[in-house]
N, C-alpha and C positions, 0 to 999 in steps of 0.2 A: 589217730580216730577221722573217721569221714567225715568229708568236708557237710556234708546231709546232716549228721550229727551233732554238728558246730553251729551248723544254720537254726536247728531246733532247738539248741541251750542258748543262743542269742536272743531268737525269739520269747523264751521262758524269761531270761531275765529282763527286756524289755515289757513283755508283762507284769514281771512281777514291782517292776517302777512303777507300772499305773496302777496297781493294786494296791500301791503303797500310799498312794494319793487317794485311792478310792475310797478307801477303809480307814476313816481314822480316826476306829479302836484299834489301830493296828500296835498303837503305843502301850497301851495296857499287856501287851504279851513281851516287852522290851523291859520293863519294871523299872520302870523310872520315880524317884523321890523327889519331893520339891527340893531338894540343895541342889542336884543337876536340872531344875527346870527351863534355865536359858539353853544350856546345851543341848538338852534334848529338843528344844525347840529349833535351835540351826539343824540338828542330827538328821531330824523329822523333814524339814526342809531340804535337805542337801542329797540324803541319801535315794530318794526315790529319782531324783534328776540324776544321779550315778549309774543308777540301775539304768535307766533310759538310755542316757548316752553309750556307755559298756554295751548295752544289749546290742542297739543299731550298730556298733561299730562290728561287733562278732558277724553280726548277720549280715551286714555290706560287706565282709571280708570271705564271708563262705559265700556268698551269692556270685561273688567275681572270682573265688575258685571252681566254682560250677562251669560258669560260664567258660573259663579259662581251660576247663577237662572236657565239654563238653568241643571246643574250637579244636583242640588238639584231638580228639576224635575223628572230628570231621577231617582235619588235614591229613593224618594218618591214611582213612579211605581214597582219599583223591591222590596218594600215591602208590 
């Protein structure tokens, strides 16, 4: 997969994490009942953070990959 596509996927994952916190009615779609209420609170609190962190890591890695590819192209042109 091309680095730019992975960068876009990372940004989408990051935005999904932000959306998780921005729209509190998201838990309605997960289908949580009262017996798992405490677990759902922990899941809702951590899931968005995981999305944010994973999205940022993927985007960061792909930005570095794009920079490295650009640097290699410039080095080949100089030779």
